[in-house]
N, C-alpha and C positions, 0 to 999 in steps of 0.2 A: 526498592525496586524503581522508585521514582528518579532516582540518579541515573540509572540505565536507561530509562526512556528519554530522559532528556540528552544524554550522550548520543542515543541514536538520532534524536532530533537534530542536534548539533551537527554530526556528520553529514546527515542528509542535507540540511542547509549548506554546508561547505561543498556540497557535491563529491564528497568522498562516499561513492555508493559502494564500492567494494568493501570498505570498512564498516559501514552502516550493515550491510548484508550479513559480514562475518559475524559481527556482535550479536544480531538479532537472531541469527541462525544458532548461535551458540546458546543463546537465552532460551529460544523455542525447544531445543533439543533438552533442556534443562526443566522448563517449564510449559509443556506444551497445551495446557489449557488457560494460558494467560491471553485473553483476547486482546488486550492493547498491545501485545508483541506481534500479534497476526496484523493488527491495524498499522502499527508503525512499518512493518514489511511491505504491506501493500503501499504506503506512502513512498517509500523508496523506489519500488517499481513505477509508481505513477510518474515520479519525478523523471525517470529515465524513459518515459511513454512506453513502458512495457506494458500494455493494457492487459492481456489476459492475466499474466502474473499478477498484476494488481488487483484483478477482479476475484482471482482464485485465492488471494490472502485476505481480501476484505470479507468473501463468503465464509471463509474459516473463523475469522473473528466474530462474524454474524452468528454463524451456528453455536459459537461459545457464549455469546451474548448478544441477543437480538437488540438491546439498546445501545449497542456500541456505535460510535460515529461512522464507522464503517458503512453503515447502511446508507448513509448520504454519500459517501465516496464512491461507493460501487455504483450506485444509481448515476453518479457524474460520469465515471468512466464509461458506462454503457451508453449515456447520452453523446459522449464525444464519439464514440465507434459508431453510432447510428447518424450523426451528422453527417449531411452531404450538401454541397452547393453546386447546383446545376450550372451556374456561370463559371465554374472551374472545369468543365468539360469542354472538350474542343468538339464542335459542332460543324 
């Protein structure tokens, strides 16, 4: 399975997001309780700034394994969404 994880990471880093999502979704259909697949799916969405989908994927990973690194990534996504800079508003 480690080879699959690495391939998904490579596709994500190469910005081949549709290929990465296709691969991870196919593997999730086969192994729905694999928390690392859900984490990697969240990473693909995060790279595309699809925050809600990333949070949902990370949440699924956490529900399977609370010690998954998705815990940190989910919090980061929420922090990004909650950030606002008053200087960016027109006054």
